[in-house]
C-alpha positions as CSV (number, residue, x, y, z in Angstrom):
1,M,-42.7,46.6,-17.4
2,K,-42.2,49.9,-19.2
3,S,-38.6,50.2,-18.1
4,I,-37.8,46.5,-19.1
5,K,-39.2,47.2,-22.6
6,K,-37.0,50.3,-22.8
7,Y,-33.9,48.4,-22.0
8,L,-34.7,45.5,-24.3
9,T,-35.5,47.8,-27.2
10,T,-32.2,49.6,-26.7
11,L,-30.3,46.3,-26.3
12,L,-31.9,45.1,-29.6
13,S,-31.0,48.4,-31.3
14,I,-27.3,48.1,-30.2
15,L,-27.0,44.5,-31.3
16,L,-28.6,45.0,-34.6
17,S,-26.6,48.1,-35.5
18,V,-23.2,46.5,-34.4
19,L,-24.1,43.3,-36.3
20,L,-25.0,45.2,-39.4
21,I,-22.0,47.6,-39.4
22,T,-19.6,44.7,-38.5
23,L,-21.0,42.7,-41.4
24,I,-20.3,45.6,-43.8
25,L,-16.8,46.1,-42.4
26,T,-16.0,42.4,-42.7
27,T,-17.2,42.5,-46.4
28,F,-14.8,45.4,-47.0
29,Y,-12.0,43.6,-45.2
30,Y,-12.6,40.4,-47.1
31,Y,-12.3,42.1,-50.5
32,D,-9.1,44.0,-49.3
33,L,-10.7,47.4,-49.4
34,I,-9.5,48.2,-45.9
35,S,-6.4,47.0,-44.1
36,T,-6.2,44.9,-41.0
37,D,-5.4,47.7,-38.7
38,T,-8.2,49.9,-40.1
39,Y,-10.5,47.0,-39.7
40,K,-9.7,46.5,-36.0
41,F,-9.9,50.2,-35.3
42,L,-13.3,50.6,-37.1
43,K,-14.7,47.5,-35.3
44,I,-14.0,48.9,-31.9
45,G,-15.0,52.5,-33.0
46,T,-18.3,51.1,-34.2
47,L,-19.0,49.6,-30.9
48,L,-18.1,52.7,-28.9
49,I,-20.1,55.0,-31.1
50,T,-23.1,52.7,-31.1
51,L,-23.0,52.4,-27.3
52,L,-22.5,56.1,-26.8
53,L,-25.4,57.0,-29.1
54,N,-27.8,54.5,-27.5
55,G,-26.6,55.7,-24.1
56,V,-27.6,59.2,-25.1
57,V,-31.0,58.0,-26.1
58,I,-31.6,56.2,-23.0
59,G,-30.4,59.2,-21.0
60,K,-32.8,61.5,-22.7
61,N,-35.6,59.1,-21.9
62,S,-34.8,58.9,-18.2
63,I,-36.4,61.2,-15.7
64,K,-33.5,61.6,-13.3
65,N,-30.2,59.8,-12.5
66,G,-29.2,59.1,-16.2
67,Y,-26.0,57.5,-15.1
68,L,-28.0,54.7,-13.4
69,D,-29.8,53.9,-16.6
70,G,-26.5,53.8,-18.4
71,I,-25.0,51.4,-15.8
72,K,-28.1,49.2,-16.1
73,L,-27.8,49.1,-19.9
74,G,-24.1,48.4,-19.6
75,L,-24.6,45.6,-17.1
76,L,-27.2,44.0,-19.5
77,L,-24.7,44.1,-22.3
78,I,-22.0,42.7,-20.1
79,I,-24.3,39.8,-19.0
80,F,-25.1,39.1,-22.7
81,C,-21.5,39.2,-23.7
82,T,-20.5,37.0,-20.7
83,L,-23.2,34.4,-21.7
84,V,-21.8,34.3,-25.2
85,T,-18.3,33.9,-24.1
86,I,-19.2,31.1,-21.6
87,M,-20.7,29.2,-24.5
88,N,-17.5,29.7,-26.4
89,K,-15.3,29.0,-23.3
90,S,-13.0,31.9,-24.1
91,I,-12.8,34.1,-21.0
92,S,-9.7,36.3,-20.8
93,I,-8.3,39.6,-19.4
94,K,-9.1,41.2,-22.8
95,L,-12.8,40.4,-22.2
96,I,-12.8,41.9,-18.7
97,L,-11.3,45.2,-20.2
98,Y,-13.8,45.1,-23.0
99,N,-16.7,44.8,-20.4
100,I,-15.3,47.8,-18.5
101,I,-15.2,49.8,-21.7
102,I,-18.8,48.9,-22.4
103,L,-19.9,49.9,-18.9
104,I,-18.0,53.3,-19.0
105,T,-19.2,54.1,-22.5
106,T,-22.9,53.4,-21.8
107,T,-22.7,55.4,-18.6
108,F,-21.0,58.3,-20.2
109,G,-23.5,58.4,-23.0
110,S,-26.5,58.4,-20.7
111,I,-24.9,61.2,-18.6
112,I,-24.6,63.2,-21.9
113,G,-28.2,62.3,-22.8
114,I,-29.7,63.5,-19.4
115,N,-27.7,66.7,-19.5
116,T,-28.7,67.6,-23.1
117,K,-32.4,67.0,-22.4
118,K,-34.5,70.1,-22.5
119,I,-36.0,71.1,-19.3
120,E,-39.6,72.0,-19.7
121,K,-40.6,75.3,-18.1
122,D,-44.0,75.6,-16.5
């Protein structure tokens, strides 16, 4: 139960931060403060940075095998994204690439997190 809570908390953190930052970016784009190319770049960059940072956090909280926690988090996000796209009926090759990027980024972030964790000396 404790691990499910850990993953759901991290998933909620990812969704809220991506939603909030994307809302801000969309507002800037709507008022022509940023260009189309910049908007697309920042949207993808926001997702990658958020996934990487949350992967680091989940990696620091894991005891061992941080990459497995990153894979689990990535798979949860992929399932969520797949459910949303099934409702919209817009499955494409671009979505598969997007899901692979999500999985790699969360796994890499959790590997960084487990490696930067301080080892307690007895």
